Structures are given as structure tokens and as C-alpha cells.
N, C-alpha and C positions, 0 to 999 in steps of 0.2 A: 770958550769948551764946548766940547761938541754934541749933537743932541743925542740922547740915547734913547729916542721911545723909537716902537716899532712903524713903519712907514707903511701908508696905506695899500694894498696889492694895488696893482697897476693891473692896466687893459694888457699887459705883455704875460704877467702872471696866469691873468685868465686864460687867455690863448694857448699858454702851454697846457694848462691842465685840462682844459676842452677837450685840446690835440691828444695829447696822450691818454684820456679816458675814451675817445673816439677810436685810437689806434688798439689799445686794450680791448674792446666790443667787438671791435673788427679780426684781430685775430683769433679771439675765440670763435666768431661766428664761421669761421674761415675752418680752422681746427675742428669744430666739431664733427661734420660730415665722417671724418677722418678717424676719431673715435669713435664712433658710433658704426662704423663699419666691422671694428672687432666685437662686437657683441656676438653672442652664439644665435645661429639663423634660427626661425621655428621650428624648422624641421629637426635641430639638435633637441631645442628645449622639449619637445615631444618626445623624444627618445630619454629624457634625463630619468625618468620613472616606470616600470611597466609593470603591469601586474598579471600574475601568471594562478591559470587554476589547476590545483593539484588532484583534484580529485580523479582524472582519467588515467592516473599514473599507476602503474600495479609495482609492488613490492618488487625488487630488484631491478625495475625498467630504469633506466637513463633517457633523459630528454635535453634538445639541442634548442633554445633559444636564442634570439638576437636582442643583446643591449648594446646600447650605445656603441652600435654597428660591429660587435664584437660577438662569440658565440659565449653561450653561459649555459653552462652544465645546472641540471635539477635532476636530481637520481634520489628514487625513493629507495634506502636500502635496507637488506632483510636482516633481523635478528642475528643471522649466522654474520653476513657483512660488520655488523655494530659490534659485536663481540670480538670478530679477527681484529679488526681496526683497536678496539679498547687493550687489546692484550700486547701492542708492540711499544716497547719500554722508549721512553723519549731518547735515551742515548744511542739508539740504534738509528734515528734519524738524521739524514745530512744537516736539514734546517728545522732549527729546535723552534722556529716562531711559528704562532699560530696564521699570521697574516689574514687576520678576519677584523676589517674594517667596522664589525661591531662591539669588538672589544680592545683592551690597550694594547698599544703598540707591541708592548715584552712581552704579551700571554704566550706560554706554551704552546707547542705545538699536540697538545693530545688531544684525544678523538672527542672532547667532549667541548674543548675550544674550536672545534672545528665547524661547527655549527652552532643553532638556535636548540632544536631540536632533532637527538640524535637519529629520527627515521630520515630525515630530511637532508639531504647535503646539497648546499647550493654555492655556486664558484664560478670565478670566469675560466672561459674552456679557451685560455690563450696558453700556450708551454713556457713557460719561465725562460726558457734558454735561448731559442730565436723567432717565438711567437707565431708558432705552428699551431695548429689545434688537433691534439691526441685524440685517439679513438676509445671510446667507452667498453667496459668488459674485456680488455687486453692486458695482457703480460703477466708477469710474476705473480701481481699481487689482486689482480682482477679490477682491479681500477680502470685507470685510462695509459695506454702509449702513444706517446708520439713516435710513430714511425721515421721522422725525419734521422733521426741520432741516438734514437734508444733511450730515451726518458722514460721511466716507469712512475707511474702513481699510482697509493691505494684506493681503496673504496671512502676514506676521508682527505684525497687532494693531496697528498703529502707525498715528496719527491722521495723514492726509495732507491731509485737507482739510475744511472745518466748523468749525463752533463749540466740537465737545469739545476739553476745554482740555487731555487727556492721552491716553497711550497706556490700551488695554484692560489690566486689572490682571491677571499670570498667579499665580495661587496656588499656596503649595507643593504639589509631587508629585513621585512617586518614582517608577522602573520596578521593578515586582517580577517581572517577566520582559520578554522584549523586545516581546512580544504584549499586557502587562499593566500598568496602573498604578493608583496610590493618591494619591486627591487629599484634602489636607487631614493 
């Protein structure tokens, strides 16, 4: 009759386990610098958010800031610009989505959904066609015009004419006070 009891671990079993453990620890120590170098640099982390003082921006004025190495449009809209943007029917817009990171993805591109406060318009300054930077207060709609290929955006950053497929993207931002915002 055969003995069915478990045998005591031998010295060889211990050496196998110790060698495997040492190999696994060594592999982690070798791999760590490669994994760690994929983390964002301190300069990138410093640009993760910016604060902007809105007080010096006059009604009708648009400014350009740098956010995450890209232009950021900040515009103080006049009551006339707000009224014109609100009068545009959603059916006339090529892109019907708001593209606002502060709202759900399926939010419609109404003027109210393109910002937090109607007076202030904040968006990415990168054209959605080829990544150019449109210029302010130009085009048929008084918003932005991309001279490279003729895309035109209204004062709410919605594409109205040209080959650009989407509205200008609106990043996450919050008002810290009536005249100060944090983007990012």
C-alpha cells in the first residue's frame, strides 16, 4: 500500500521558491525605471490647470491664453453677441453636440450649453479640421475664422461654415469668483 501523506518540503523546493521570488523582485526593480519614465513631467503637471483673471477683459474683447501647450480662447461677449448666438436654431448647425467637458457628452449645442455663464466664452483655440488657430472677430458670424481652409465659427464657438467637423472644444473650468476662473 502506498503512503498518501504529503512529503515534507525539501531543500530543493525551498531553492526553487527562493529563486523564483528573487527573479520576480529583480524583474520589478529592472522594469520600474521604464514604467516611471512614462509619468508626466513636472512641467506638464504644472500646466494641468491655470487661473485666469477676467477683470481686464472688456465686453467684446477676446484674449488668447496658453493651456496645455495649446491656445485657449477667452471672450467676453456683448449682449448683442449673446442674443445672436441664442437665435440660431439647432437644426442650422453642422455639429449638434455641445462638446463641453462640463456637460454630458450628448448635450445639444445650444448657446446656453456652450458655456457656464453667457457673458463668458472659454474654449480650445484649435480648429477641429487640421489643428490650426482661428483668428477672432472674423468671418460671417463674428466669431473665429480659420484662414487655412475657411472654417468659420460663431461667437459660441460652433462651426457654421467650412470643412471643420466639430465645434470648438470647451475644457473643464470653474469660476473661483465673478472675475476669476480655473481651467483644467
